[in-house]
Structures are given as C-alpha cells and as structure tokens.
VMD Tcl script that builds the backbone (N, CA, C; Angstrom):
set m [mol new atoms 291]
animate dup $m
set s [atomselect $m all]
$s set {name element resname resid chain x y z} {
  {N N MET 1 A -75.012 7.159 -98.040}
  {CA C MET 1 A -76.070 6.843 -97.107}
  {C C MET 1 A -75.539 6.773 -95.682}
  {N N ARG 2 A -74.343 6.341 -95.543}
  {CA C ARG 2 A -73.746 6.227 -94.217}
  {C C ARG 2 A -73.716 7.578 -93.501}
  {N N THR 3 A -73.416 8.604 -94.216}
  {CA C THR 3 A -73.284 9.923 -93.621}
  {C C THR 3 A -74.640 10.416 -93.119}
  {N N SER 4 A -75.677 10.290 -93.884}
  {CA C SER 4 A -76.999 10.741 -93.450}
  {C C SER 4 A -77.494 9.896 -92.281}
  {N N GLU 5 A -77.151 8.633 -92.284}
  {CA C GLU 5 A -77.522 7.760 -91.168}
  {C C GLU 5 A -76.815 8.202 -89.890}
  {N N THR 6 A -75.561 8.545 -90.000}
  {CA C THR 6 A -74.783 9.013 -88.857}
  {C C THR 6 A -75.339 10.336 -88.343}
  {N N VAL 7 A -75.702 11.223 -89.247}
  {CA C VAL 7 A -76.262 12.516 -88.861}
  {C C VAL 7 A -77.577 12.317 -88.111}
  {N N VAL 8 A -78.423 11.429 -88.615}
  {CA C VAL 8 A -79.713 11.164 -87.972}
  {C C VAL 8 A -79.494 10.586 -86.586}
  {N N LYS 9 A -78.566 9.656 -86.467}
  {CA C LYS 9 A -78.286 9.047 -85.167}
  {C C LYS 9 A -77.767 10.105 -84.179}
  {N N GLU 10 A -76.873 10.969 -84.665}
  {CA C GLU 10 A -76.322 12.016 -83.812}
  {C C GLU 10 A -77.414 12.999 -83.383}
  {N N MET 11 A -78.301 13.363 -84.309}
  {CA C MET 11 A -79.399 14.270 -83.979}
  {C C MET 11 A -80.329 13.629 -82.946}
  {N N PHE 12 A -80.579 12.348 -83.128}
  {CA C PHE 12 A -81.461 11.644 -82.188}
  {C C PHE 12 A -80.821 11.591 -80.798}
  {N N ARG 13 A -79.514 11.336 -80.751}
  {CA C ARG 13 A -78.796 11.285 -79.474}
  {C C ARG 13 A -78.845 12.651 -78.777}
  {N N VAL 14 A -78.626 13.716 -79.526}
  {CA C VAL 14 A -78.678 15.070 -78.975}
  {C C VAL 14 A -80.090 15.384 -78.474}
  {N N HIS 15 A -81.079 14.983 -79.276}
  {CA C HIS 15 A -82.474 15.214 -78.881}
  {C C HIS 15 A -82.794 14.471 -77.571}
  {N N GLU 16 A -82.376 13.212 -77.466}
  {CA C GLU 16 A -82.611 12.441 -76.239}
  {C C GLU 16 A -81.915 13.085 -75.043}
  {N N GLU 17 A -80.709 13.555 -75.249}
  {CA C GLU 17 A -79.957 14.196 -74.167}
  {C C GLU 17 A -80.665 15.470 -73.709}
  {N N MET 18 A -81.143 16.248 -74.653}
  {CA C MET 18 A -81.875 17.469 -74.307}
  {C C MET 18 A -83.162 17.131 -73.542}
  {N N ALA 19 A -83.848 16.075 -73.993}
  {CA C ALA 19 A -85.088 15.662 -73.330}
  {C C ALA 19 A -84.799 15.212 -71.896}
  {N N ARG 20 A -83.712 14.453 -71.699}
  {CA C ARG 20 A -83.343 14.009 -70.352}
  {C C ARG 20 A -83.004 15.215 -69.461}
  {N N ASP 21 A -82.261 16.166 -70.005}
  {CA C ASP 21 A -81.908 17.372 -69.240}
  {C C ASP 21 A -83.163 18.153 -68.855}
  {N N ARG 22 A -84.075 18.287 -69.807}
  {CA C ARG 22 A -85.318 19.014 -69.542}
  {C C ARG 22 A -86.132 18.286 -68.473}
  {N N GLN 23 A -86.188 16.951 -68.554}
  {CA C GLN 23 A -86.931 16.184 -67.562}
  {C C GLN 23 A -86.292 16.333 -66.175}
  {N N ARG 24 A -84.950 16.266 -66.095}
  {CA C ARG 24 A -84.252 16.447 -64.819}
  {C C ARG 24 A -84.540 17.824 -64.234}
  {N N THR 25 A -84.518 18.823 -65.106}
  {CA C THR 25 A -84.794 20.190 -64.653}
  {C C THR 25 A -86.221 20.305 -64.133}
  {N N MET 26 A -87.164 19.726 -64.864}
  {CA C MET 26 A -88.565 19.771 -64.437}
  {C C MET 26 A -88.757 19.041 -63.102}
  {N N LEU 27 A -88.119 17.886 -62.950}
  {CA C LEU 27 A -88.235 17.140 -61.698}
  {C C LEU 27 A -87.614 17.913 -60.539}
  {N N ALA 28 A -86.476 18.541 -60.785}
  {CA C ALA 28 A -85.822 19.336 -59.734}
  {C C ALA 28 A -86.691 20.532 -59.348}
  {N N THR 29 A -87.296 21.166 -60.345}
  {CA C THR 29 A -88.186 22.305 -60.071}
  {C C THR 29 A -89.402 21.849 -59.268}
  {N N ALA 30 A -89.986 20.731 -59.660}
  {CA C ALA 30 A -91.154 20.205 -58.943}
  {C C ALA 30 A -90.786 19.866 -57.493}
  {N N ALA 31 A -89.635 19.242 -57.293}
  {CA C ALA 31 A -89.200 18.904 -55.930}
  {C C ALA 31 A -88.990 20.175 -55.111}
  {N N SER 32 A -88.396 21.179 -55.722}
  {CA C SER 32 A -88.170 22.450 -55.034}
  {C C SER 32 A -89.493 23.110 -54.660}
  {N N GLU 33 A -90.455 23.073 -55.556}
  {CA C GLU 33 A -91.774 23.650 -55.274}
  {C C GLU 33 A -92.479 22.879 -54.160}
  {N N ARG 34 A -92.338 21.552 -54.155}
  {CA C ARG 34 A -92.936 20.758 -53.077}
  {C C ARG 34 A -92.313 21.118 -51.736}
  {N N ARG 35 A -90.984 21.266 -51.715}
  {CA C ARG 35 A -90.317 21.650 -50.461}
  {C C ARG 35 A -90.791 23.020 -49.994}
  {N N ALA 36 A -90.958 23.943 -50.932}
  {CA C ALA 36 A -91.423 25.291 -50.576}
  {C C ALA 36 A -92.844 25.241 -50.022}
  {N N ARG 37 A -93.727 24.461 -50.654}
  {CA C ARG 37 A -95.105 24.331 -50.161}
  {C C ARG 37 A -95.125 23.671 -48.784}
  {N N ARG 38 A -94.291 22.671 -48.603}
  {CA C ARG 38 A -94.206 21.989 -47.310}
  {C C ARG 38 A -93.733 22.965 -46.228}
  {N N ALA 39 A -92.734 23.770 -46.558}
  {CA C ALA 39 A -92.225 24.754 -45.592}
  {C C ALA 39 A -93.313 25.774 -45.242}
  {N N GLN 40 A -94.079 26.201 -46.241}
  {CA C GLN 40 A -95.180 27.141 -45.976}
  {C C GLN 40 A -96.236 26.494 -45.084}
  {N N ALA 41 A -96.568 25.235 -45.366}
  {CA C ALA 41 A -97.569 24.527 -44.564}
  {C C ALA 41 A -97.078 24.363 -43.126}
  {N N LEU 42 A -95.814 24.048 -42.973}
  {CA C LEU 42 A -95.263 23.917 -41.619}
  {C C LEU 42 A -95.286 25.253 -40.887}
  {N N GLY 43 A -95.015 26.331 -41.602}
  {CA C GLY 43 A -95.084 27.664 -41.000}
  {C C GLY 43 A -96.493 27.992 -40.545}
  {N N ARG 44 A -97.476 27.683 -41.397}
  {CA C ARG 44 A -98.880 27.927 -41.016}
  {C C ARG 44 A -99.259 27.085 -39.802}
  {N N ALA 45 A -98.846 25.823 -39.806}
  {CA C ALA 45 A -99.160 24.939 -38.678}
  {C C ALA 45 A -98.508 25.450 -37.393}
  {N N ALA 46 A -97.296 25.943 -37.499}
  {CA C ALA 46 A -96.611 26.474 -36.313}
  {C C ALA 46 A -97.347 27.706 -35.785}
  {N N ARG 47 A -97.812 28.563 -36.690}
  {CA C ARG 47 A -98.559 29.753 -36.256}
  {C C ARG 47 A -99.892 29.358 -35.603}
  {N N ARG 48 A -100.579 28.360 -36.203}
  {CA C ARG 48 A -101.836 27.889 -35.604}
  {C C ARG 48 A -101.584 27.281 -34.224}
  {N N THR 49 A -100.509 26.530 -34.107}
  {CA C THR 49 A -100.170 25.920 -32.821}
  {C C THR 49 A -99.907 26.983 -31.770}
  {N N GLU 50 A -99.155 27.991 -32.127}
  {CA C GLU 50 A -98.850 29.068 -31.178}
  {C C GLU 50 A -100.119 29.826 -30.790}
  {N N ARG 51 A -100.979 30.078 -31.767}
  {CA C ARG 51 A -102.248 30.765 -31.493}
  {C C ARG 51 A -103.107 29.912 -30.549}
  {N N ALA 52 A -103.171 28.616 -30.790}
  {CA C ALA 52 A -103.947 27.718 -29.928}
  {C C ALA 52 A -103.356 27.681 -28.519}
  {N N ARG 53 A -102.022 27.699 -28.419}
  {CA C ARG 53 A -101.373 27.694 -27.112}
  {C C ARG 53 A -101.725 28.963 -26.336}
  {N N ARG 54 A -101.674 30.106 -27.025}
  {CA C ARG 54 A -102.027 31.374 -26.361}
  {C C ARG 54 A -103.482 31.362 -25.907}
  {N N GLU 55 A -104.364 30.835 -26.748}
  {CA C GLU 55 A -105.787 30.754 -26.402}
  {C C GLU 55 A -105.988 29.826 -25.201}
  {N N LEU 56 A -105.257 28.740 -25.152}
  {CA C LEU 56 A -105.350 27.822 -24.016}
  {C C LEU 56 A -104.901 28.515 -22.729}
  {N N VAL 57 A -103.820 29.266 -22.805}
  {CA C VAL 57 A -103.342 30.001 -21.625}
  {C C VAL 57 A -104.399 31.008 -21.179}
  {N N ARG 58 A -104.982 31.734 -22.134}
  {CA C ARG 58 A -106.044 32.700 -21.778}
  {C C ARG 58 A -107.231 31.990 -21.126}
  {N N SER 59 A -107.611 30.846 -21.689}
  {CA C SER 59 A -108.746 30.100 -21.138}
  {C C SER 59 A -108.446 29.600 -19.731}
  {N N LEU 60 A -107.253 29.102 -19.521}
  {CA C LEU 60 A -106.877 28.631 -18.183}
  {C C LEU 60 A -106.862 29.782 -17.179}
  {N N GLU 61 A -106.329 30.926 -17.595}
  {CA C GLU 61 A -106.327 32.096 -16.712}
  {C C GLU 61 A -107.751 32.522 -16.371}
  {N N GLU 62 A -108.629 32.499 -17.348}
  {CA C GLU 62 A -110.031 32.863 -17.124}
  {C C GLU 62 A -110.690 31.859 -16.178}
  {N N ALA 63 A -110.418 30.571 -16.368}
  {CA C ALA 63 A -110.985 29.547 -15.492}
  {C C ALA 63 A -110.494 29.745 -14.055}
  {N N LEU 64 A -109.224 30.047 -13.897}
  {CA C LEU 64 A -108.686 30.290 -12.554}
  {C C LEU 64 A -109.328 31.525 -11.922}
  {N N ARG 65 A -109.502 32.567 -12.727}
  {CA C ARG 65 A -110.138 33.783 -12.212}
  {C C ARG 65 A -111.564 33.488 -11.755}
  {N N LEU 66 A -112.319 32.780 -12.591}
  {CA C LEU 66 A -113.697 32.455 -12.239}
  {C C LEU 66 A -113.750 31.541 -11.018}
  {N N HIS 67 A -112.824 30.619 -10.947}
  {CA C HIS 67 A -112.759 29.726 -9.787}
  {C C HIS 67 A -112.494 30.542 -8.524}
  {N N GLY 68 A -111.589 31.499 -8.616}
  {CA C GLY 68 A -111.307 32.376 -7.468}
  {C C GLY 68 A -112.525 33.173 -7.061}
  {N N GLU 69 A -113.243 33.710 -8.048}
  {CA C GLU 69 A -114.461 34.466 -7.745}
  {C C GLU 69 A -115.506 33.578 -7.072}
  {N N LEU 70 A -115.637 32.360 -7.579}
  {CA C LEU 70 A -116.599 31.431 -6.995}
  {C C LEU 70 A -116.212 31.086 -5.563}
  {N N ASP 71 A -114.932 30.842 -5.326}
  {CA C ASP 71 A -114.465 30.565 -3.965}
  {C C ASP 71 A -114.735 31.753 -3.048}
  {N N ALA 72 A -114.485 32.963 -3.550}
  {CA C ALA 72 A -114.728 34.161 -2.750}
  {C C ALA 72 A -116.214 34.300 -2.440}
  {N N GLU 73 A -117.043 34.016 -3.438}
  {CA C GLU 73 A -118.491 34.104 -3.230}
  {C C GLU 73 A -118.946 33.066 -2.213}
  {N N ARG 74 A -118.435 31.856 -2.327}
  {CA C ARG 74 A -118.773 30.801 -1.362}
  {C C ARG 74 A -118.287 31.179 0.032}
  {N N GLY 75 A -117.089 31.744 0.099}
  {CA C GLY 75 A -116.563 32.179 1.392}
  {C C GLY 75 A -117.443 33.241 2.023}
  {N N GLY 76 A -117.924 34.165 1.213}
  {CA C GLY 76 A -118.818 35.210 1.698}
  {C C GLY 76 A -120.127 34.627 2.199}
  {N N LEU 77 A -120.667 33.661 1.471}
  {CA C LEU 77 A -121.917 33.021 1.887}
  {C C LEU 77 A -121.718 32.242 3.180}
  {N N ALA 78 A -120.562 31.577 3.278}
  {CA C ALA 78 A -120.276 30.811 4.494}
  {C C ALA 78 A -120.161 31.750 5.681}
  {N N ALA 79 A -119.549 32.911 5.466}
  {CA C ALA 79 A -119.422 33.889 6.549}
  {C C ALA 79 A -120.797 34.399 6.967}
  {N N GLU 80 A -121.659 34.688 5.994}
  {CA C GLU 80 A -123.016 35.134 6.306}
  {C C GLU 80 A -123.773 34.057 7.069}
  {N N TYR 81 A -123.615 32.828 6.636}
  {CA C TYR 81 A -124.276 31.711 7.302}
  {C C TYR 81 A -123.796 31.614 8.747}
  {N N GLY 82 A -122.488 31.751 8.933}
  {CA C GLY 82 A -121.931 31.688 10.286}
  {C C GLY 82 A -122.459 32.811 11.158}
  {N N GLU 83 A -122.567 34.001 10.606}
  {CA C GLU 83 A -123.095 35.147 11.364}
  {C C GLU 83 A -124.554 34.910 11.756}
  {N N LEU 84 A -125.350 34.416 10.822}
  {CA C LEU 84 A -126.760 34.150 11.115}
  {C C LEU 84 A -126.896 33.066 12.176}
  {N N ALA 85 A -126.092 32.036 12.052}
  {CA C ALA 85 A -126.167 30.934 13.001}
  {C C ALA 85 A -125.816 31.414 14.404}
  {N N SER 86 A -124.796 32.247 14.507}
  {CA C SER 86 A -124.402 32.721 15.830}
  {C C SER 86 A -125.420 33.719 16.374}
  {N N GLU 87 A -126.031 34.478 15.491}
  {CA C GLU 87 A -127.027 35.471 15.910}
  {C C GLU 87 A -128.275 34.800 16.476}
  {N N TYR 88 A -128.692 33.722 15.838}
  {CA C TYR 88 A -129.916 33.057 16.249}
  {C C TYR 88 A -129.658 31.833 17.108}
  {N N GLY 89 A -128.419 31.458 17.223}
  {CA C GLY 89 A -128.095 30.312 18.060}
  {C C GLY 89 A -128.388 28.978 17.411}
  {N N GLU 90 A -128.782 28.996 16.190}
  {CA C GLU 90 A -129.036 27.750 15.471}
  {C C GLU 90 A -128.808 28.001 13.989}
  {N N SER 91 A -128.816 26.947 13.234}
  {CA C SER 91 A -128.594 27.120 11.800}
  {C C SER 91 A -129.875 27.640 11.164}
  {N N PRO 92 A -129.768 28.438 10.126}
  {CA C PRO 92 A -130.988 28.941 9.461}
  {C C PRO 92 A -131.876 27.824 8.964}
  {N N ALA 93 A -131.338 26.667 8.633}
  {CA C ALA 93 A -132.167 25.553 8.184}
  {C C ALA 93 A -133.031 25.047 9.318}
  {N N GLU 94 A -132.489 25.071 10.543}
  {CA C GLU 94 A -133.254 24.613 11.704}
  {C C GLU 94 A -134.327 25.622 12.077}
  {N N GLN 95 A -134.137 26.874 11.743}
  {CA C GLN 95 A -135.102 27.915 12.101}
  {C C GLN 95 A -136.426 27.730 11.382}
  {N N GLY 96 A -136.424 27.170 10.197}
  {CA C GLY 96 A -137.646 27.001 9.421}
  {C C GLY 96 A -138.551 25.951 9.975}
  {N N ARG 97 A -138.107 25.175 10.924}
  {CA C ARG 97 A -138.950 24.079 11.430}
  {C C ARG 97 A -139.947 24.523 12.443}
}
mol reanalyze $m
mol bondsrecalc $m
mol representation Tube
mol addrep $m
C-alpha cells in the first residue's frame, strides 16, 4: 500500500506543478496582451492628438486670414469714408440731417 500511496502523492505533486506552470504562463500571456493593447491605445491617442493639433493650426491660420480680410475691408471702408468726408466737407452722417 505504501508504494501506491507514494505514486499517488507523486502524481498529485506533478499535476499541481503543471497546473502552476500553466497558470503562470496564462498570467504572463494575459499581461503581455494587456501591454500590447495599451501600446495600441497609446498609439491611437497619439495619432488623434497629432490630428487635433494639425486641425487647430489650420483653424488658427484660417482665423488669422479672415481677421486680415476683415481688417482690410474695414480699412477700405474707412478710406472711402475719409474720401467722402473730404469731398463734402462733412461726415456722411452729418449730411443726412
């Protein structure tokens, strides 16, 4: 009986060792997959950030362009106003009275 008991104990020990190894392997694989997913997510976030930065630069450039156009338009109107005022000797607002 001693021999069969020893064999059973040895088989159980080997089985437990295999189970621990399998669990360690599974945990290591899961950790590796999490790191890979995290790296992919960080890559996507970096690409979104860069895209947003480029869009912000484009928007700022467009705002500056429009601001310049508006200033030019205002300057043109001011010049016309000045010409009319000098032509009539008074401001166009005063002429309506």
